[in-house]
VMD Tcl script that draws the C-alpha trace (Angstrom):
set ca {
  {2.02 208.80 -63.56}
  {1.36 204.99 -63.67}
  {-1.80 203.73 -65.41}
  {-3.46 201.48 -62.96}
  {-4.35 198.92 -65.60}
  {-0.66 198.22 -65.75}
  {-0.75 196.56 -62.41}
  {-4.40 195.37 -62.46}
  {-4.73 191.58 -62.13}
  {-5.40 189.55 -65.36}
  {-8.90 188.06 -65.35}
  {-9.99 185.25 -67.68}
  {-13.52 185.80 -68.65}
  {-13.90 182.77 -71.04}
  {-11.53 179.91 -72.14}
  {-11.82 177.44 -74.87}
  {-9.31 174.79 -76.07}
  {-7.02 177.27 -77.84}
  {-7.93 180.90 -76.90}
  {-9.04 182.96 -73.74}
  {-10.95 186.12 -73.54}
  {-9.22 188.22 -70.80}
  {-9.35 191.50 -69.14}
  {-6.90 193.73 -67.28}
  {-8.48 196.76 -65.67}
  {-10.32 198.49 -68.71}
  {-8.59 196.34 -71.40}
  {-10.17 193.49 -73.19}
  {-7.81 191.01 -75.22}
  {-7.50 187.65 -76.35}
  {-4.63 185.14 -75.73}
  {-3.61 181.60 -76.40}
  {-4.24 178.86 -73.66}
  {-1.77 176.39 -72.31}
  {1.32 178.59 -73.14}
  {1.02 177.75 -76.84}
  {2.80 180.17 -79.14}
  {3.17 180.63 -82.94}
  {6.02 180.05 -85.37}
  {6.11 182.16 -88.62}
  {8.22 180.89 -91.37}
  {9.95 183.01 -94.10}
  {10.97 180.21 -96.73}
  {12.91 181.75 -99.55}
  {14.66 179.41 -101.88}
  {16.21 180.28 -105.58}
  {14.75 183.76 -105.64}
  {11.18 182.42 -104.68}
  {9.19 182.67 -101.44}
  {6.63 179.96 -100.29}
  {3.07 181.42 -99.54}
  {-0.04 179.44 -98.39}
  {-3.54 180.32 -99.01}
  {-6.48 179.03 -97.06}
  {-10.05 179.76 -95.90}
  {-10.04 181.60 -92.50}
  {-13.40 181.40 -90.59}
  {-12.93 184.59 -88.85}
  {-12.44 186.40 -92.08}
  {-15.17 184.50 -93.89}
  {-12.74 183.99 -96.88}
  {-9.33 182.85 -97.91}
  {-6.37 184.55 -96.85}
  {-2.78 184.63 -98.34}
  {-0.02 184.14 -95.74}
  {3.50 182.93 -95.06}
  {3.56 179.51 -93.48}
  {2.93 179.38 -89.91}
  {1.77 177.11 -87.01}
  {1.49 176.59 -83.34}
  {4.31 175.55 -81.01}
  {3.51 173.22 -78.25}
  {-0.18 172.63 -79.19}
  {0.55 168.80 -79.56}
  {3.90 168.50 -77.39}
  {4.52 170.61 -74.34}
  {7.94 172.34 -74.57}
  {8.24 171.78 -78.18}
  {11.21 173.96 -79.46}
  {10.15 176.64 -81.94}
  {12.56 175.37 -84.64}
  {11.07 171.84 -84.62}
  {7.38 173.20 -84.73}
  {8.42 175.61 -87.56}
  {10.24 172.72 -89.46}
  {7.08 170.39 -88.91}
  {4.61 173.14 -90.05}
  {6.60 174.13 -93.09}
  {6.61 170.58 -94.41}
  {2.94 169.91 -93.31}
  {1.66 173.12 -95.13}
  {4.13 173.36 -98.07}
  {5.60 170.13 -98.72}
  {9.05 171.49 -98.41}
  {11.73 170.33 -95.92}
  {14.38 172.65 -94.65}
  {17.82 171.78 -93.86}
  {17.96 174.38 -91.09}
  {15.55 176.72 -89.30}
  {17.10 180.00 -88.15}
  {15.40 182.03 -85.49}
  {14.99 185.78 -86.33}
  {13.08 187.08 -83.34}
  {9.82 187.48 -81.43}
  {7.07 189.84 -82.58}
  {3.48 190.71 -81.68}
  {1.14 190.98 -84.52}
  {-1.71 192.91 -82.98}
  {-0.67 194.06 -79.52}
  {-3.58 196.19 -78.52}
  {-6.01 193.17 -79.00}
  {-4.16 189.96 -78.68}
  {-1.45 189.00 -76.28}
  {0.06 186.26 -78.57}
  {3.34 186.79 -79.98}
  {5.03 184.69 -82.71}
  {8.68 183.67 -83.37}
  {9.78 184.53 -86.89}
  {12.09 181.99 -88.39}
  {13.97 181.68 -91.71}
  {13.95 178.28 -93.49}
  {17.14 177.51 -95.25}
  {18.06 174.83 -97.83}
  {14.60 173.72 -99.04}
  {13.68 170.46 -100.76}
  {10.36 169.52 -101.99}
  {9.37 166.24 -100.55}
  {5.49 166.26 -101.20}
  {2.85 168.49 -102.56}
  {2.01 170.15 -99.11}
  {-1.57 171.18 -98.31}
  {-1.73 170.84 -94.66}
  {-3.16 168.23 -92.42}
  {-6.71 166.81 -93.05}
  {-9.32 169.62 -93.12}
  {-6.89 172.54 -93.91}
  {-7.04 172.54 -97.56}
  {-4.00 174.86 -98.04}
  {-3.05 176.00 -101.51}
  {0.78 176.39 -101.88}
  {2.22 179.27 -104.03}
  {5.93 179.61 -105.03}
  {6.24 183.04 -105.99}
  {9.33 184.90 -107.43}
  {10.37 187.68 -104.71}
  {10.47 190.22 -107.56}
  {6.65 189.48 -108.34}
  {5.23 189.34 -104.70}
  {3.61 192.65 -105.04}
  {2.05 191.76 -108.30}
  {0.91 188.41 -107.21}
  {-0.64 189.82 -103.87}
  {-2.42 192.46 -106.05}
  {-3.84 189.68 -108.23}
  {-5.06 187.63 -105.20}
  {-6.64 190.62 -103.66}
  {-8.50 191.32 -106.88}
  {-9.86 187.66 -106.52}
  {-11.28 188.49 -103.06}
  {-8.27 187.03 -101.08}
  {-7.43 188.73 -97.89}
  {-3.68 189.43 -97.10}
  {-2.19 188.64 -93.71}
  {-0.21 191.53 -92.17}
  {3.11 189.49 -92.04}
  {3.10 189.72 -95.85}
  {4.26 193.36 -95.19}
  {7.71 191.67 -94.51}
  {7.93 190.95 -98.22}
  {6.58 194.26 -99.28}
  {8.34 196.74 -97.05}
  {11.10 197.84 -99.44}
  {8.48 198.41 -102.21}
  {6.12 200.32 -99.89}
  {8.99 202.50 -98.47}
  {10.53 203.18 -102.00}
  {7.22 204.68 -103.15}
  {6.78 206.87 -100.30}
}
mol new
graphics top color blue
foreach p $ca { graphics top sphere $p radius 0.5 }
foreach p [lrange $ca 0 end-1] q [lrange $ca 1 end] { graphics top cylinder $p $q radius 0.2 }
display resetview
């Protein structure tokens, strides 16, 4: 049996500069406008991972995340690797010798149609302090991989939210305690 929502037309109920509220049959969801996508960057160097922390208005508090950014928001057709390199340097102050694509993922597929491309940043060199572009106020953390769970617990105790993509760094530890 085929669900009629699978073939129902997508309707845009509201659109802003970056997102659109959409319906398809009984489903309500949000998507990006203008074919803008996201790049999520795993930057590991010398046994440390780069994390960023910034205030997120929808959460009403700071959030600990891996670096990420939009692809194609300023230049249509921008390659994922170029956007990831740009965002990594803006947010963290580190430049990568190479960006390797890992794959495409969906972060909340029952509510958001956006997907992101996960990339690995290889050969990191610190070129400035990071912190993002004007108004982002990003704090950069360089955390030993062996201490990510402890660091996350400390940030949570301080009231900081954790982005779901941090599970990438916690996965083996979560499964080992099962």
